C-alpha positions in Angstrom: 3.9 -1.4 13.0 7.0 0.6 13.7 9.3 2.5 11.4 12.1 2.8 13.8 13.8 6.2 13.3 17.3 7.2 14.5 16.6 8.4 18.0 14.8 5.4 19.5 17.3 3.1 17.9 19.9 5.1 19.9 17.9 4.3 23.0 17.9 0.6 22.2 21.6 0.8 21.4 22.2 2.3 24.8 20.8 -0.7 26.6 22.5 -3.2 24.4 19.4 -4.3 22.3 20.2 -2.6 19.0 21.9 -5.6 17.3 19.1 -8.0 18.5 16.6 -5.7 17.0 18.5 -5.2 13.8 18.8 -9.0 13.3 15.0 -9.3 12.9 14.2 -5.8 11.5 13.7 -5.0 7.8 16.8 -3.1 6.7 16.5 0.4 5.5 17.0 -0.3 1.8 13.6 -2.0 1.7 12.1 1.3 2.9 13.8 3.5 0.3 10.7 4.7 -1.5 7.1 5.8 -1.1 4.9 5.3 -4.1 1.6 6.4 -5.6 -0.1 4.0 -8.0 -3.3 2.6 -9.4 -2.7 -0.8 -7.9 0.3 -2.7 -6.6 0.7 -4.2 -10.1 -0.6 -1.2 -12.0 0.5 2.2 -13.3 2.7 4.3 -11.1 1.9 8.0 -10.7 4.9 9.0 -8.6 7.4 8.0 -6.1 9.7 9.8 -3.6 12.8 8.7 -1.7 12.1 7.9 1.9 13.9 7.7 5.3 17.2 9.1 4.3 17.5 7.6 0.9 17.2 10.8 -1.1 20.8 11.5 -2.3 20.3 15.1 -1.3 19.7 14.2 2.3 21.6 10.9 2.8 24.7 12.7 4.2 22.6 14.6 6.8 21.2 11.3 8.1 24.6 9.7 8.3 26.0 12.8 10.1 23.1 12.8 12.6 23.5 9.4 14.2 25.5 6.2 14.2 22.2 4.4 13.7 19.9 4.0 10.7 16.2 3.7 10.0 14.8 0.2 10.0 11.3 -1.3 10.0 10.6 -3.3 13.1 7.0 -4.3 13.7 5.8 -3.9 17.3 4.9 -7.6 17.3 8.6 -8.4 17.0 9.9 -5.5 19.2 7.7 -6.2 22.2 9.0 -9.8 22.8 12.6 -8.4 22.9 11.6 -5.8 25.5 9.6 -8.3 27.5 12.5 -10.7 27.6 14.8 -8.0 28.8 12.4 -6.9 31.5 12.0 -10.5 32.8 15.8 -11.0 32.8 16.1 -7.8 34.9 13.7 -9.2 37.5 10.4 -7.7 36.5 7.2 -9.7 37.0 5.4 -9.5 33.7 1.7 -10.4 33.8 -0.6 -10.6 30.8 -4.4 -10.5 30.6 -4.4 -8.2 33.6 -6.5 -5.0 33.7 -6.3 -1.9 35.9 -9.5 -1.1 37.7 -8.6 1.7 40.1 -5.6 3.8 41.3 -5.1 5.8 44.4 -2.1 7.4 46.2 -2.7 7.3 49.9 0.7 8.7 50.7 3.5 10.5 48.8 5.5 7.3 48.4 2.7 4.8 47.9 0.5 3.9 45.0 -2.2 1.3 45.3 -3.4 -0.3 42.0 -6.4 -2.5 42.0 -6.3 -4.9 39.0 -8.3 -7.8 37.6 -7.0 -11.1 36.1 -9.1 -11.4 32.9 -8.7 -15.1 32.8 -9.8 -15.9 36.4 -11.8 -12.7 37.1 -9.9 -12.4 40.4 -9.1 -8.9 41.6 -6.2 -8.0 43.8 -4.2 -4.9 44.9 -0.6 -4.1 44.2 1.4 -1.6 46.3 4.2 0.2 44.7 6.2 3.4 44.9 5.6 4.3 41.3 3.1 3.5 38.6 3.9 4.0 34.9 0.8 4.3 32.6 1.8 3.0 29.2 -1.6 1.6 28.5 -2.4 3.1 25.1 -4.9 5.5 23.6 -7.7 4.2 25.9 -5.5 4.6 29.0 -7.3 3.7 32.2 -4.4 5.3 34.1 -5.1 8.7 32.5 -8.8 8.4 33.2 -8.1 7.5 36.9 -5.8 10.5 37.3 -8.3 12.7 35.5 -5.6 14.3 33.3 -7.2 16.7 30.9 -6.7 16.0 27.2 -6.1 18.8 24.6 -8.2 17.6 21.6 -8.5 19.0 18.1 -11.2 17.7 15.7 -10.3 14.2 14.5 -9.6 13.4 10.9 -11.9 10.5 10.6 -11.7 6.7 10.6 -9.2 4.2 9.1 -9.6 0.5 8.6 -6.6 -1.8 9.0 -6.7 -5.1 7.1 -3.7 -7.3 7.9 -3.0 -9.5 4.8 -0.7 -12.4 4.0 0.2 -12.2 0.3 3.4 -12.9 -1.6 4.0 -9.7 -3.7 7.7 -10.3 -4.3 7.3 -10.3 -8.1 5.4 -7.0 -8.0 7.9 -5.3 -5.7 11.2 -6.2 -7.5 11.3 -2.9 -9.3 9.1 -1.0 -6.9 11.0 -1.3 -3.6 9.3 0.6 -0.8 7.3 0.1 2.3 4.5 2.6 1.7 2.3 2.5 -1.3 -0.7 4.9 -1.9 -3.2 3.1 -4.1 -6.1 5.0 -5.7 -8.2 5.0 -8.9 -9.8 8.4 -9.7 -11.7 6.8 -12.6 -13.4 4.2 -10.3 -17.2 4.0 -10.0 -18.9 3.0 -6.8 -15.9 2.5 -4.6 -16.9 1.1 -1.2 -17.4 4.0 1.2 -14.9 2.5 3.6 -12.2 2.1 0.9 -12.0 5.3 -1.1 -8.2 4.9 -1.1 -5.6 2.6 0.4 -2.2 2.8 1.9 -0.4 -0.5 1.5 2.2 -0.8 4.2 4.8 -3.5 4.2 5.0 -5.4 7.5 7.4 -8.2 6.5 9.0 -8.3 3.0 7.3 -9.2 0.8 4.6 -11.4 2.1 2.8 -9.6 5.0 1.1 -6.3 4.5 -1.2 -3.9 6.2 -3.9 -2.5 3.9 -5.0 0.7 5.5 -8.3 1.7 3.9 -9.5 5.3 4.1 -13.2 6.3 3.8 -14.3 8.8 1.2 -14.3 12.4 2.3 -17.6 13.3 3.9 -18.7 9.7 4.3 -21.0 8.9 7.1 -18.7 7.0 9.4 -21.5 5.6 11.4 -23.5 4.2 8.5 -24.1 0.5 8.0 -22.3 0.8 4.7 -19.1 1.4 6.7 -19.2 -2.3 7.8 -18.2 -5.0 5.3 -18.1 -8.8 5.2 -14.9 -10.9 5.0 -15.6 -11.5 1.3 -16.0 -7.8 0.7 -12.7 -7.0 2.4 -11.0 -9.8 0.4 -12.4 -8.5 -2.9 -11.2 -5.0 -2.2 -7.7 -6.3 -1.2 -7.5 -8.2 -4.6 -8.5 -5.1 -6.5 -5.8 -3.0 -4.7 -3.2 -5.7 -5.5 -4.3 -5.8 -9.2 -2.9 -9.3 -10.0 -5.3 -12.2 -10.1 -2.4 -14.7 -9.7 -2.0 -13.5 -6.1 -4.2 -15.3 -3.5 -4.3 -13.1 -0.4 -5.3 -14.2 3.0 -6.9 -11.9 5.6 -5.4 -12.3 9.0 -7.1 -9.5 11.0 -9.4 -6.5 10.6 -9.5 -3.5 12.9 -10.7 0.1 12.9 -9.1 3.1 14.5 -9.8 6.8 14.8 -7.4 9.4 13.5 -6.8 11.6 16.5 -5.0 14.9 17.3 -4.8 14.6 21.1 -2.2 15.3 23.8 -2.4 15.3 27.6 -2.0 18.6 29.4 0.6 17.0 31.7 2.2 13.6 31.9 2.4 12.9 35.7 0.5 13.3 38.9 2.4 12.5 42.1 4.2 9.2 41.7 2.1 8.2 38.6 3.7 8.8 35.2 2.0 8.4 31.9 3.7 8.2 28.5 3.4 6.7 25.0 0.0 6.6 23.3 -1.7 7.3 26.6 -0.5 10.9 26.4 -0.1 11.6 22.6 -2.6 10.1 20.1 -2.1 10.8 16.4 -1.8 9.1 13.0 1.5 7.3 12.1 2.8 9.9 9.6 6.5 10.7 10.0 6.9 7.5 12.0 6.5 9.4 15.3 4.3 7.0 17.2 6.1 4.2 19.1 9.4 6.0 18.4 8.2 8.9 20.7 6.9 6.3 23.2 10.4 4.8 23.5 12.0 8.2 24.0 9.4 9.1 26.7 10.5 6.0 28.6 14.2 6.8 28.0 13.8 10.2 29.5 12.1 9.0 32.6 14.1 5.8 33.3 17.4 7.3 34.4 15.5 9.8 36.6 13.6 7.1 38.4 16.8 5.1 38.9 18.7 8.1 40.3 15.9 9.0 42.7 15.3 5.4 43.9 19.1 5.0 44.5 19.4 8.2 46.4 21.5 10.0 43.8 18.9 12.6 43.1 16.1 14.4 44.9 12.5 13.6 44.0 12.0 17.0 42.4 14.0 15.7 39.5 11.0 13.7 38.4 9.0 16.9 37.8 11.2 17.5 34.8 9.7 14.5 33.0 6.4 16.2 32.1 8.0 19.6 31.6 10.4 18.1 29.0 8.2 15.5 27.2 4.8 17.2 27.1 6.0 19.9 24.7 7.4 17.1 22.5 4.0 15.5 22.5 2.4 18.7 21.3 4.9 19.0 18.5 4.6 15.4 17.3 0.8 15.3 17.2 0.8 18.5 15.3 3.3 17.3 12.8 1.8 13.8 12.3 -1.6 15.3 11.5 -0.1 17.9 9.2 1.6 15.0 7.4 -1.8 13.5 6.8 -3.2 16.9 5.7 -0.3 17.4 3.3 -1.7 14.6 1.1 -4.9 16.5 0.4 -3.0 18.6 -2.2 -2.2 15.7 -4.6 -5.7 14.2 -3.9 -7.2 17.4 -5.1 -4.9 17.8 -8.1 -5.5 14.4 -9.5 -9.3 14.7 -9.0 -9.8 12.3 -6.1 -11.8 14.9 -4.1 -14.3 15.4 -7.0 -17.6 13.6 -6.2 -18.6 13.5 -9.8 -16.9 10.7 -11.8 -17.1 12.6 -15.1 -15.2 15.5 -13.6 -12.6 13.1 -12.3 -12.2 11.7 -15.8 -11.9 15.2 -17.2 -9.1 16.0 -14.8 -7.3 12.8 -15.6 -7.5 13.6 -19.3 -5.7 16.9 -18.7 -2.6 15.0 -17.6 -2.3 13.7 -21.2 -2.8 17.1 -22.7 0.3 18.5 -24.5 -0.8 22.1 -24.2 -0.8 24.6 -21.4 -3.6 22.9 -19.6 -1.7 19.6 -19.3 1.5 21.4 -18.5 -0.2 23.2 -15.6 -1.9 20.0 -14.3 1.3 18.0 -14.3 3.2 20.7 -12.6 0.6 21.1 -9.9 0.7 17.3 -9.3 4.5 17.4 -9.0 4.4 20.2 -6.5 1.7 18.4 -4.5 3.7 15.2 -4.3 6.9 17.1 -3.3 4.9 18.7 -0.5 4.7 15.3 1.2 8.5 15.0 1.4 8.6 16.4 4.9 6.8 13.2 6.0 9.5 11.0 4.7 12.6 13.2 5.4 11.7 14.8 8.7 15.1 14.7 10.4 14.3 17.9 12.2 11.1 16.7 13.9 13.0 13.5 14.8 16.1 15.2 16.3 15.3 18.8 17.3 13.7 18.2 20.7 14.5 21.0 23.1 14.2 20.4 26.9 13.7 23.3 29.3 13.5 22.3 32.9 15.4 22.3 36.2 17.2 19.1 34.9 19.0 21.4 32.5 21.3 24.1 33.8 20.8 27.4 31.9 21.7 30.0 34.5 25.0 30.9 32.8 24.0 30.3 29.2 23.1 32.8 26.5 19.8 32.9 24.7 18.4 29.7 23.1 19.6 29.2 19.5 16.8 29.7 17.0 15.3 26.7 15.3 14.8 26.8 11.5 11.5 28.3 10.3 8.5 26.4 8.8 9.1 23.2 6.9 12.9 23.5 7.5 12.2 23.0 11.2 10.7 19.6 10.3 13.3 18.6 7.7 16.6 20.1 9.1 18.5 18.8 12.0 19.7 21.7 14.1 23.1 20.6 15.6 24.1 22.3 18.8 25.5 21.6 22.2 23.3 24.1 23.9 21.9 22.6 27.2 18.7 20.8 26.7 19.6 19.6 23.2 20.9 16.3 21.9 24.6 15.5 22.1 25.8 15.7 18.5 27.1 12.5 16.9 30.7 12.6 15.8 33.0 9.7 14.9 36.2 9.8 16.9 39.2 7.4 17.1 42.4 6.7 19.1 45.8 7.9 17.9 46.7 4.3 17.0 43.6 3.9 14.8 41.1 1.3 15.8 37.4 1.0 15.3 35.8 4.4 15.3 33.5 5.3 18.2 30.6 7.7 18.3 30.4 10.5 20.8 26.9 9.0 21.4 28.5 5.9 22.7 30.9 7.7 25.0 27.8 9.1 26.7 24.8 7.3 28.1 24.7 3.9 29.7 23.0 5.2 32.8 25.8 7.6 33.8 26.7 11.3 33.2 29.5 12.1 30.8 31.9 15.0 30.6 33.6 15.9 27.4 36.5 18.3 27.2 39.7 18.8 25.1 43.3 19.8 25.3 43.8 22.0 28.3 40.7 20.6 30.0 42.4 18.2 32.4 41.0 20.2 35.4 37.5 19.4 34.2 38.2 15.6 34.3 39.6 16.0 37.8 36.5 18.0 38.8 34.3 15.2 37.5 36.2 12.6 39.6 35.7 14.8 42.7 32.0 15.5 42.0 31.5 11.8 41.6 33.0 11.1 45.0 30.8 13.8 46.7 27.5 12.8 45.1 27.9 9.1 44.4 27.0 9.8 40.7 29.2 8.1 38.1 30.6 10.6 35.6 32.6 9.2 32.7 35.0 11.9 31.4 36.9 12.0 28.1 39.1 14.5 26.3 38.8 14.8 22.6 41.4 16.4 20.4 45.1 16.4 19.6 46.9 13.6 21.6 43.8 13.2 23.9 41.8 10.1 24.9 40.1 10.3 21.5 41.3 12.0 18.3 39.0 14.3 16.4 40.3 12.8 13.2 37.7 14.4 10.9 37.7 17.7 12.8 33.9 17.3 13.1 33.9 17.7 16.8 35.8 21.0 16.5 32.9 22.2 14.3 30.1 20.9 16.4 31.2 21.2 20.0 30.6 25.0 20.3 33.0 25.3 23.2 36.7 26.0 23.3 39.2 23.2 23.6 39.5 23.7 27.4 35.7 24.1 27.9 33.5 21.2 28.7 30.1 19.6 27.9 28.2 17.8 30.6 25.8 15.1 29.2 22.9 13.5 31.0 22.4 9.7 31.0 19.8 10.2 28.2 22.5 11.8 26.1 21.0 15.3 26.3 23.3 18.1 27.2 22.9 19.1 30.8 25.3 22.1 30.9 28.3 23.4 29.1 31.1 25.8 29.9 32.6 27.6 26.9 36.0 28.1 28.6 37.9 26.8 31.5 36.9 28.6 34.7 38.9 29.6 37.8 37.5 26.8 40.0 36.1 24.0 37.8 35.5 21.7 40.8 33.2 24.0 42.6 31.4 25.0 39.4 30.8 21.4 38.3 29.5 20.3 41.7 27.2 23.3 41.8 25.8 22.4 38.4 25.4 18.7 39.1 23.6 19.3 42.4 21.2 21.7 40.7 20.4 19.3 37.9 19.8 16.4 40.3 17.8 18.5 42.8 20.3 17.7 45.6 
């Protein structure tokens, strides 16, 4: 299951797959709320706007990217990616398992694999290996990469269900629904509460059951029969007219784990193999896609002789700190829910105490006023999970693939929760190129600065008085063989800054320049024109590419 946030959608956009993905994805308006309720058909305790639909935040999301949030299950995304890989000449093999890895020389990796259908083993020689083999990564084990682990937060049970809930959702649109009953007696130990997550609207759902706090996760009672699962699903739905069908059941551990480093020699690990965490804030597969996007252009440049092999060292230096941030935030997102669980009585083991707390919500005196206010505050605490534009966009790369020699100090990120919620827009090297809509003087279809950059090439952006930078880019491209697209934005330039947004976001003078990497991160910038732009740009480019 993937809530596809803005940044990975930009990656798919860059390689021409955005529209194909959007055609089969669930649109953002079906994800507009997260709810808390007694059952899917029952009383609603609260709801919050989600994924950019809060009127107070909608403008920030639209200003951050030309893309939007969608819901694209991994079962639908992977065939699109597989088809693209095959069309690009990759040999794709299924039911194949890695047994051993070794690197006999700096430019050779030998992978011993087994075909699970025939049990035949064979060896594959390659220049590189990419370990995208999930939370049980054999590649990580073979390399012996240490894992930084914090205590896990327990077990969760996924029950994939086919059930038509259209009539229940009509006035309760949303893709995440917390279902719980504080007054319940003898809830199954494996199903103390549930998160009902829409997979396909509105007939396929993932019922994520959470065990009771303190439950013995190894006890026999944690296992249930098909009929017991089905009975609990029906209770969570709360409408006897619905006849659900269970499609699959699986258990998973809630981890807070990140690899100490992501590469060893010519073997690179990314995705869930290196960062393992719950799906809060939608940071799972979205981070995996961005890991790959960071590495892909670097591998291409090294293999084609446009960059030195030392460029590849920047992958782990740039992405491992991102992994630390996202596992921390995702687990904090889960912990944030403890506040409302406590306030509404869910953490009380005694049922009579839970009923007493519930009764306080109906009290019209000070006791009720205090209880209702505490619950409101607790629900609002979770908003950083559903409007976390900062954690999605504020990645900061510090490596030799970013030129910082002539730059001032790093701009400070917002503090606390604001760092998670607030997108910090800057062109400081190592940060994302800001999105701005620009146009031609004879108005046509607007184009984003995001689309001027990327597409496997470097991009240089300047403005009036910056012609010498464009000429410098042409010369640097001839010397290095590296393609550099160059554009001038501003009055009577290649593109017009019709809203003056670029003037506010560029942070350089009109005759300065911004050099953007193929992954759309700023590689370097010059605030002003310099005496010898050709020499300066070539020096910067060679440094970034380890030439």
